[in-house]
MARSE-42049 format. One record per residue (C-alpha): residue number from 1; residue in three letters; chain; x, y, z. Coordinates in nm, 4 decimals. Last residue first. Example, Ala and Ser with C-alpha at 12.3 -4.5 7.8 and 13.67 -1.06 7.14 Angstrom:
(2; "SER"; "A"; (1.3670; -0.1060; 0.7140))
(1; "ALA"; "A"; (1.2300; -0.4500; 0.7800))
END
This chain:
(143; "UNK"; "A"; (27.2646; -12.1801; 19.5036))
(142; "UNK"; "A"; (27.4829; -11.8775; 19.4281))
(141; "UNK"; "A"; (27.7618; -11.9714; 19.1819))
(140; "UNK"; "A"; (27.6367; -12.2511; 18.9577))
(139; "UNK"; "A"; (27.2624; -12.1991; 19.0005))
(138; "UNK"; "A"; (27.2970; -11.8216; 18.9733))
(137; "UNK"; "A"; (27.5016; -11.8609; 18.6549))
(136; "UNK"; "A"; (27.2429; -12.0957; 18.5120))
(135; "UNK"; "A"; (26.9487; -11.8742; 18.5943))
(134; "UNK"; "A"; (27.1309; -11.5684; 18.4523))
(133; "UNK"; "A"; (27.2250; -11.7544; 18.1390))
(132; "UNK"; "A"; (26.8747; -11.8908; 18.0724))
(131; "UNK"; "A"; (26.7216; -11.5493; 18.1557))
(130; "UNK"; "A"; (26.9619; -11.3822; 17.9097))
(129; "UNK"; "A"; (26.9783; -11.6604; 17.6509))
(128; "UNK"; "A"; (26.6146; -11.5937; 17.5805))
(127; "UNK"; "A"; (26.7082; -11.2789; 17.3917))
(126; "UNK"; "A"; (26.4115; -11.0624; 17.4779))
(125; "UNK"; "A"; (26.2887; -10.8896; 17.1678))
(124; "UNK"; "A"; (26.1859; -10.5373; 17.0813))
(123; "UNK"; "A"; (26.4317; -10.4871; 16.7989))
(122; "UNK"; "A"; (26.7335; -10.2670; 16.7255))
(121; "UNK"; "A"; (26.8828; -10.2194; 17.0686))
(120; "UNK"; "A"; (26.8798; -10.5921; 17.1632))
(119; "UNK"; "A"; (26.9774; -10.6764; 16.8115))
(118; "UNK"; "A"; (27.3098; -10.5033; 16.8473))
(117; "UNK"; "A"; (27.4371; -10.3775; 16.5085))
(116; "UNK"; "A"; (27.2419; -10.0584; 16.5718))
(115; "UNK"; "A"; (27.0801; -9.8882; 16.2730))
(114; "UNK"; "A"; (26.7359; -9.8455; 16.4288))
(113; "UNK"; "A"; (26.8742; -9.7389; 16.7655))
(112; "UNK"; "A"; (26.6698; -9.7913; 17.0769))
(111; "UNK"; "A"; (26.8106; -9.6272; 17.3883))
(110; "UNK"; "A"; (26.5129; -9.5079; 17.5952))
(109; "UNK"; "A"; (26.2173; -9.7217; 17.4775))
(108; "UNK"; "A"; (26.4450; -10.0218; 17.4000))
(107; "UNK"; "A"; (26.5973; -10.0067; 17.7476))
(106; "UNK"; "A"; (26.2500; -9.9995; 17.8963))
(105; "UNK"; "A"; (26.1326; -10.2916; 17.6835))
(104; "UNK"; "A"; (26.4447; -10.4862; 17.7692))
(103; "UNK"; "A"; (26.3921; -10.4251; 18.1415))
(102; "UNK"; "A"; (26.0269; -10.5448; 18.1324))
(101; "UNK"; "A"; (26.1273; -10.8568; 17.9367))
(100; "UNK"; "A"; (26.4171; -10.9184; 18.1686))
(99; "UNK"; "A"; (26.1839; -10.9092; 18.4683))
(98; "UNK"; "A"; (25.9555; -11.1646; 18.3119))
(97; "UNK"; "A"; (26.2388; -11.3959; 18.1955))
(96; "UNK"; "A"; (26.4510; -11.3186; 18.5009))
(95; "UNK"; "A"; (26.1684; -11.4234; 18.7375))
(94; "UNK"; "A"; (26.0953; -11.7394; 18.5387))
(93; "UNK"; "A"; (26.4624; -11.8405; 18.5128))
(92; "UNK"; "A"; (26.5214; -11.7769; 18.8838))
(91; "UNK"; "A"; (26.2220; -11.9978; 18.9678))
(90; "UNK"; "A"; (26.3523; -12.2732; 18.7355))
(89; "UNK"; "A"; (26.6918; -12.2587; 18.9091))
(88; "UNK"; "A"; (26.5267; -12.2902; 19.2495))
(87; "UNK"; "A"; (26.3234; -12.5886; 19.1314))
(86; "UNK"; "A"; (26.6240; -12.7610; 18.9703))
(85; "UNK"; "A"; (26.8658; -12.7304; 19.2634))
(84; "UNK"; "A"; (26.7971; -13.0739; 19.4111))
(83; "UNK"; "A"; (26.8104; -13.2281; 19.0617))
(82; "UNK"; "A"; (27.1664; -13.1090; 19.0119))
(81; "UNK"; "A"; (27.1885; -12.8577; 18.7267))
(80; "UNK"; "A"; (27.4573; -12.9437; 18.4650))
(79; "UNK"; "A"; (27.2410; -13.1380; 18.2229))
(78; "UNK"; "A"; (26.9667; -12.8714; 18.2572))
(77; "UNK"; "A"; (27.2048; -12.6179; 18.0972))
(76; "UNK"; "A"; (27.2231; -12.8290; 17.7814))
(75; "UNK"; "A"; (26.8445; -12.8393; 17.7675))
(74; "UNK"; "A"; (26.8245; -12.4618; 17.8135))
(73; "UNK"; "A"; (27.0855; -12.4085; 17.5447))
(72; "UNK"; "A"; (26.9122; -12.6408; 17.3022))
(71; "UNK"; "A"; (26.5678; -12.4843; 17.3600))
(70; "UNK"; "A"; (26.7196; -12.1354; 17.3345))
(69; "UNK"; "A"; (26.8764; -12.2199; 17.0011))
(68; "UNK"; "A"; (26.5428; -12.3484; 16.8733))
(67; "UNK"; "A"; (26.3813; -12.0143; 16.9595))
(66; "UNK"; "A"; (26.0696; -11.9907; 17.1802))
(65; "UNK"; "A"; (25.7926; -11.8675; 16.9513))
(64; "UNK"; "A"; (25.5127; -11.9635; 17.1870))
(63; "UNK"; "A"; (25.3506; -12.2715; 17.0309))
(62; "UNK"; "A"; (25.6033; -12.4883; 16.8522))
(61; "UNK"; "A"; (25.9129; -12.3712; 17.0297))
(60; "UNK"; "A"; (25.7340; -12.3661; 17.3661))
(59; "UNK"; "A"; (25.6235; -12.7333; 17.3002))
(58; "UNK"; "A"; (25.9816; -12.8204; 17.2014))
(57; "UNK"; "A"; (26.1133; -12.6560; 17.5188))
(56; "UNK"; "A"; (25.8710; -12.8571; 17.7349))
(55; "UNK"; "A"; (26.0068; -13.1781; 17.5723))
(54; "UNK"; "A"; (26.3662; -13.0609; 17.6074))
(53; "UNK"; "A"; (26.3226; -12.9685; 17.9752))
(52; "UNK"; "A"; (26.1827; -13.3187; 18.0422))
(51; "UNK"; "A"; (26.4830; -13.4769; 17.8646))
(50; "UNK"; "A"; (26.7165; -13.2562; 18.0663))
(49; "UNK"; "A"; (26.5572; -13.3714; 18.3901))
(48; "UNK"; "A"; (26.5922; -13.7376; 18.2854))
(47; "UNK"; "A"; (26.9552; -13.6841; 18.1889))
(46; "UNK"; "A"; (27.0231; -13.5044; 18.5169))
(45; "UNK"; "A"; (26.8696; -13.7836; 18.7179))
(44; "UNK"; "A"; (27.0794; -14.0446; 18.5328))
(43; "UNK"; "A"; (27.4072; -13.8673; 18.5895))
(42; "UNK"; "A"; (27.5124; -14.0758; 18.8881))
(41; "UNK"; "A"; (27.4878; -14.3835; 18.6599))
(40; "UNK"; "A"; (27.8152; -14.2809; 18.4973))
(39; "UNK"; "A"; (28.0118; -14.4259; 18.7915))
(38; "UNK"; "A"; (28.3890; -14.3560; 18.7643))
(37; "UNK"; "A"; (28.3140; -14.0546; 18.5450))
(36; "UNK"; "A"; (28.5364; -14.0002; 18.2395))
(35; "UNK"; "A"; (28.2767; -14.0996; 17.9765))
(34; "UNK"; "A"; (27.9957; -13.9232; 18.1560))
(33; "UNK"; "A"; (28.1910; -13.6013; 18.2006))
(32; "UNK"; "A"; (28.2970; -13.6092; 17.8345))
(31; "UNK"; "A"; (27.9326; -13.6477; 17.7349))
(30; "UNK"; "A"; (27.8514; -13.3459; 17.9474))
(29; "UNK"; "A"; (28.1152; -13.1381; 17.7764))
(28; "UNK"; "A"; (27.9835; -13.2411; 17.4312))
(27; "UNK"; "A"; (27.6248; -13.1702; 17.5336))
(26; "UNK"; "A"; (27.7205; -12.8317; 17.6769))
(25; "UNK"; "A"; (27.8973; -12.7442; 17.3503))
(24; "UNK"; "A"; (27.5894; -12.7993; 17.1286))
(23; "UNK"; "A"; (27.4443; -12.4521; 17.1887))
(22; "UNK"; "A"; (27.7747; -12.2907; 17.0972))
(21; "UNK"; "A"; (27.8257; -12.4893; 16.7782))
(20; "UNK"; "A"; (27.4620; -12.4227; 16.6784))
(19; "UNK"; "A"; (27.5219; -12.0467; 16.6926))
(18; "UNK"; "A"; (27.2626; -11.8609; 16.8963))
(17; "UNK"; "A"; (27.0858; -11.5846; 16.7107))
(16; "UNK"; "A"; (26.9831; -11.2223; 16.7674))
(15; "UNK"; "A"; (27.3278; -11.1014; 16.6622))
(14; "UNK"; "A"; (27.4440; -10.8713; 16.9447))
(13; "UNK"; "A"; (27.2199; -10.9772; 17.2304))
(12; "UNK"; "A"; (27.2428; -11.3394; 17.1085))
(11; "UNK"; "A"; (27.6250; -11.3253; 17.1035))
(10; "UNK"; "A"; (27.6592; -11.1699; 17.4449))
(9; "UNK"; "A"; (27.4164; -11.4037; 17.6167))
(8; "UNK"; "A"; (27.5573; -11.7138; 17.4506))
(7; "UNK"; "A"; (27.9138; -11.6164; 17.5409))
(6; "UNK"; "A"; (27.8141; -11.5737; 17.9066))
(5; "UNK"; "A"; (27.6349; -11.9095; 17.9060))
(4; "UNK"; "A"; (27.9294; -12.0924; 17.7413))
(3; "UNK"; "A"; (28.1700; -11.9317; 17.9855))
(2; "UNK"; "A"; (27.9598; -12.0519; 18.2800))
(1; "UNK"; "A"; (27.9528; -12.4043; 18.1390))
END
């Protein structure tokens, strides 16, 4: 999952989009975990949490301009976060989203390049894969 998050961050910073194949990989990996698990019921809490994340993501997609790829990536990430780490992961996501927005605006002010092939340097946007990826990596490796 860490490699998927890193790839998503790099690709979205460069292209401004998250490929469907990449955002669907967490679901495929999670399905493989369920199928191979001795007791698939242990994943029930994660499925419920991911469903809640998906519903909130759909609302953000409809109202706040949250991208569909980000909703899928965030939902896929939620499948791999244990329920006991969900609150800390959410807090990291919020902090990196607001902090990332500030940093991206500062980078854009200083290094913006109209002809750049990297979306992050060409437009004033926060690729949502950055806070999603940072929160996920922190959850996997630090929490």
